N, C-alpha and C positions, 0 to 999 in steps of 0.2 A: 533228904537226897543223899545218896551214897557218893562219897568223894572218890575221884579217880586218881588223886595224888597219892603216891607211894613214897615212903622214906626207907632207905636201905642203909644199914650201918655195916661197914667192913672194918674189921680189926686185925691188925698184924703187928708182930713184934720185930719184924725184920724188913718191912717194905712199906712205902707210902706213895700214893699218887698225888702229884701236884701239877696242875695245869696239864701240859703235854709230856710230863716227865714222870717216870717211875724210879724212885730212889730205893735201892736195895742195900742192906747191910749184910755183908758176908765176910766171915773171918776177920771182923773188925775193920773192914774196908768198905767205903761207900762206892757203889756202882750206879750208874744211871742208864736208863733204857727208855725207849719211846712208849708213851701211853696214849691211846686213842679211846675216846668214849664209844660205847657200843652203838650210839645213835649217829656217829660220824659217817656220812655217806660218801666222803672223799670226792666231792664234786668240784672240778677245777675248770678254769676257762677253756672253752673249746678251741682247738688249734686253728679252726677256720673262722674264728670270731674276728670282727672288724677292729683289730687293735694293731698298733705298730709291731713289727716282727720282733724287735728286741724285747718287747714286753712278753710276748708269747714264748720266746726262746728262753727267757730268764726265769720264768715261773718254775719249771721243773728243776733247774739248777738251784734255785733258792730253796726248794724243798729238800733236795739232796744235801745241801749244806746244813740245813736244819737237822737232818738225821745224823749227819756226821758230828755235829756239835753235841747232840743229846746222847748218842750211844757211846759210852766209854769203852765198850767191847766191839772190836771190828767185826766179829761174827754177827752181832746183832744188827750192825749197820747193813751188812750184805743182805741179811734176811729181810729187813724192812725195805731196803731199796728195790728188791725184786717185786715186792708188793706194790710199791709206788710206780714202778714201771708199768705194771698192769693197769693201775688207775689212770695214768696219763695216756696209755695206749687206747683205753676206752674213750678218752676225750679227743681222739684223733691225732695224737702225737706219734712221731716215727719211733718205733721201738728200738731200732739200731742206734739212732742218735741218743736216745735216752740211756741206753747201756753205756755208750761212750762217755756221756756226761757223768753218770754214776761212778764209773771207773776213774775218771779224772779227779773227782771230788775225793775218792778213796785214797788217791795218791798224795793228797794234800795233808800235811800234818794237822792233827786235831788242835793242837795248841795254837797254831797260826790262825785257825778259824775262830778260836775263842777269844783271842786278843782283839781289842778294838783298833780299827785302822785309823791312822792319823790323816785327817782330811785337810787339804790345803784350801782354805776359804778365800785366798787371794786370787780368784779367778777373774781375769780381765776379758775373757771372751764375750763377744756380743752374742745374744741369744735371739734367734728368729722364731717367733711363736706363731703357730697357725693351727687351725682345726684339722684333725686327722682325717685322711681319706686313704684307702688302700693304694691309690695311684701315686700317693706322695711318699711311698716307702723309699724311693730312690733320691728324694730331695737332699738328704744330708750328703750323699755321695756327689750329687751335682754341684752343691755349694763348694765342696772340697776341690772338685775338678776345676771349677771356674773362679776360684779365689784370686787367681792371677789378674783377673780383670779389675778387681777391687784394689789390688796392690798397685796396678799401673796408673790409677787415677790419683792426682795430687790431693784431692779432697777426701775420697773414701779411704785412701791409705792411712790417713791420720786417724780416722774413726775406727776402721777395722784393722787394728794392729796385729791381731791374730785371726785365725780362721774362725768364722762364726759357727755357733752351735745351733741345732734345731731342737725345739721343744714342741711337742704336739699337744694341742688342747683336745679334751674329750669331745667327740662328736655326739650328736643326739642319737639315742636309740629309738626303737620303734615306739615304745611307750611315750617317750617325751615328744615324739613327732605328732602322734595322733591324739594325745590327751593333754589338756591344759590343767595345771595345778590350780589356777585361779579362774574359775569359769566366768565370774562376773567381777572383774577388777574394780575395786572401790574408787580408784582415782579417775575412772572414766565415767562414773555415774553423775548425772545431773550437771553436765558441763554446758554452760551458756557461752555466748560469744566472748565475754570478757571476764568470766569467772571460773573458778576451779574449786572442786570439793577435795581438799587434801586427803590422801589416804593415811591411815593410822601408822603405817610402818615404813614410810618412804621419806628419807631426808631431803630429797630433791623437791618434793611437793611443798615442803615447808619453806623453801627458798623462793618459790614462785609468788608473785604479787597479784593483787586484784586491780591494780592501776590500769587506766586506759591510755596513759602516756608514760613515757620514761623521760625524766628530766636530767639534763647533763650539767656539768659544773658551770657553764656559762648561761644557764637558765634557758637553753633551747629545749624544745620538746619534740619527741618522736612518737607518733600515734601508733598504738598497738591494735592490730585488726585480726589477730589470730586467736584460735581456741588454744588454751594452754593446759597441759597436763604432763606428767613426768614421762609418759611413754611416747611423746611426740618425737618424730625423727625426720630426717631430711629437712633440717631447719637452719636458720641463722639466729643466733641467740646473743644476749648481752648480759653480763654480770656486773653489778654495780656495788662498789664499796660504800657502806652506809656512813663510814667515818670521813673518808676523803672525797666521796662523791665521784670517784674515778670510775669510768665505764670501760669494760673490756669486751670486745666483740669477737665472736668465733662462729664456726659452722660445723655441723656434724651430720653424718648419715646414720649414726647410731641412735638408739633411744636416748633421750635427754638425761635420764637418770644414770644410764651407763656411762655417758660422757662425763658427767659431773662426779661420779664415783672416782673416775681417773683423775679429774682435777683435784679432788679432795686428797687423793693419795700423793699427787705431785706436791701439793702444798706442805705435806708432812715430810716426804722423803726425797723428792726430786724438784726443788723449787726452781732450778735452772731450766726446766723444760719449757715453761712459758711465762709470760709476764703476769698473768693472774696469780699463778702459784707463787711467783717471786714476791709479788706485792703482799700477799697474805703472810708469807713466811717472814719477810723483812720487818713488817709492822706487827708481827705476833698477833694477828687477828684470829678470831675463831671462825672457821669456814661456815659453820651452821648458824651463826648468830649475826655475822657482820656482812653477809653477802645477800643482795637481792637479785633475783633471776627473772629475765624477760625473754619472750620469744618474739623476734622481730619479723621473721618471714617463715613460711612453712610450704609444704608441697613442692620441695626442690630435690627430686630424686637424683639428679645428675650433679656430679662434682663441679662441672663448669658453671652450672646455674647458681649453685651455692656460693662459689668463689666470686662470681660476678655481683651477686646481691650483697655480699659482704663488702666488696670493694666500693659498691655504690653508696654505702653509708658514709656520710660526710666525715672525713678524717679530722676535721676541726671540732666535731662534736664528740667523737669517741677515740679512746686510746686503743689502737689496733692490737689484737692478740697475736703475738709473734711466737714462732716455733724455732727451735734450734736446728742447726744443719743436720744434726744426728737424726732428728725426726723426719726431716725432709728426705734424707737418703733412704731411710727404712720405710717411709710412708706409714709411720706408726699412728698417725692421726687417721682414725676410721672415717671414711667418707660414705 
């Protein structure tokens, strides 16, 4: 069979291509210019794509800054920036705004762009995270406008000492909406009333037990009547420490594995967020070896139902899972 792979060797004594840079040697001086592979289609995010406006706005600017850094000769920057204006115009961007951005970058000193910026990591702003939707573009502005409401309250003023920031989580695209990566999830196979077939790559399934009862420190038993698996949601759950036999009760509207991934992170980084994380952190337990997980109630889609069922658990039997005032204000606990 004839191979379609071709090898080409380019030899030069005064220039070399490396990544996206062409380095030229002229009169004993090294100059740099932009290099693009012949197969580069220059396809960029469409201006009408469902992305935050600051992302769409900053993509052209980022490319112009890249050109300015690479091109040691201003003439080459102007030449390449004109081509990139055409590329972005084809992707739906406004050509006049592109020209303005290209000119602003040209006015910036190249040395300033080559130097690394010093980033202040001591940022105390609270970040509000939510899934992006085009109608939420005005959310950052709304939070800025109504920040005075948080300032006026004696509780929230201590928590939000500065204006909160907004971070958007990527929303599902069409492919993710209509196609599932796992057509037949292993952890949902062969589930009986009181048993579970653990999936091979899920840490939460390994925490779940086969027991029909959960036993508390004073030898009281609570009967388990639910089907258990890591994708269960709208539930009341219990986490039991194998060493101290202490039981912590909580509820969630999320999938169980998602909730316990957050618990696992809290136990490492934010133990003050809840009593379960604090217990694991204080006693230096291993989250994946020292915790047993139970599902007490299921099919509770409403927050009020889950809260009621959680409160109905005898407080003499279980140590209640508590959340900080910070979480209560932000409603960070997913219901």
